[in-house]
Structure formats: C-alpha cells, structure tokens
N, C-alpha and C positions, 0 to 999 in steps of 0.2 A: 504495500500500500504507498507506503513512504516512497519507493523509486517512483511509482506515479507519478505521485507529488512532484517532486522532483523534475521529472523528465514535462511534466505541463506547466512547470513554473518555465523552464527552457524555452519550450516553443513558444510561451507567450511573451518572453524575454526577445527572443530574435523575431517575431511577428512585428512587435512595438520598437522594436530598432527599423525594422524594414519599411514600418508604414513612416516614422519620421523621414526618414532619409528620402521617400518618396514625396514627404508633402513639404519638406525643409529645400528640395534640391529647384521647385520651380521658382520659390522668391528670388536665389540667388542667379536663378538665369534671367530673371525681369530684371534684377540690379546690373547684371554684367548687360544685357539690349539696350538699357536705358543709357549706359557709360558710353556702348559703342555708338549709340546716337548722336550723344553728345560729341563724341570726337569727331564726327563724320558730319556734323549740321544737319543731321534729321531728326533733330528733337525740333524743332521747329518745325517744320512736315506737320508733326502731327497734333500741333494744335491748331494749326490750320483745317483739320479734318473735321471742326465745330464750327467751321463755315463755308466748308466744301465737300461736296460729292460728287461723284459720277459713275457712270454705268450707260448698258443698254436698255432702250424704251421697251418695256412688257406689255404695259398697258396707258392708257388714257382716259380719265375719269373728267369729261368736262361739265357733267351733270352735278355730281355732286358739289356740297357745298362746304369746304374751301373744295376748289377744282384740284384733282390730284393726278398726278402721273407712279407708275410703279416700274421701279429703275433696278436692274440685276447686277449688281458690284461685289466685290470682294467680300462684302458682307452678308451676302445674300439676297432675297428681296427687303427692298426698300422701299417706304411709301411714301411719295413728297409730297405734300399740300404747299397748295401756292398761298404766299401772305406779301402782304404790301399793298401799297396804294391800286397796283396795276393789276393785283392777283385775277380779277376775272378775266383780263385779256390776256394775260402772260403767256400761254399754251398757246392760241392764235396768233398771235404775233410773233410768238417765236420761230413757228412754221415745221414744229418737229413731227414726226412720224412716231410708228410703232418700229422699232428696229432699229433705230437711228443710235447714235454714243454721245450725249449728251455730260454738258455740266450744270450742277446748279449750287449756288451762290445761297447763304443763309442760315441756319442754325439748325445743328442737330439735336435731334431731343432722345434720341437712343439711336442702336442700333439696326432699328426697323422701321424710325421714323425721320421725317427731315423737312425742316419747312422753309421754302425756298422764296426768296425775292427777286432771285434772277436766273436766267434758265440760258445758259449758252450753249449752240450745236458746237459738237467737235468737228470741224473740216478735216477729211479725209485725205485731201491734197496738199499736205502741209509736207511732202516728202520732198 
C-alpha cells in the first residue's frame, strides 16, 4: 500500500512539472516575440491593427443598419460595420464588390468586429 502511495505521488509530481512547463513556455515565447518586434520595428504595426484591417470581401449588406461588409482575413471572418458621417453611402461610393481585396480604417472592436469610417479598395496593378 505504501509503495502505491509513493508511486502515485511521483506520477502527480511529474504531471505537475509537465503542466507548469507547458503553461510557462507560451508566456516566455510572448516576451521573446515582443522583444523581437521592438528590435525589428514591428511593434508599431501591431498598434495600427486597432485602426486598420484588410481582407477579401465575402458579403456586402447595405440593407442592415449600420451597413456591413464581411471580410476574410488572417483572423477569419470579420464583420465590418460602417460608421461616421458618410456611413450610409460609404459602400456605394467606394465601388467595392464581393471578391475584391480591400482595406478599411476605423476602430477594431474584437477579432470578429471592426467599425470602419474609410474603405480603400486595393489596386492589384501596383506591380
């Protein structure tokens, strides 16, 4: 019986050490990543994510209030809601269509929602 308790304690200790290493490793990886971004000047770009996003237009809904565009980008599907003084005309005036790649400027609410006050179609002929 005593041996079984000792074996159980050893297994528990190994599991605790293993779980702590798995939990701590990402924390240090984030610190290294932040340090590398600062050294490479990329930290400023991450701040800009709150004011800018881009992606391929999957859907356009001009009947909703506010009007919406669904983009596919690196975060997945992002619902972009129009805001500002010209919100009701922004999609029509931009001339965008489903399938086009666009940039929007405004305020990021989450990985799934963005409020845009500017739409910029991306010109594919910049080669």
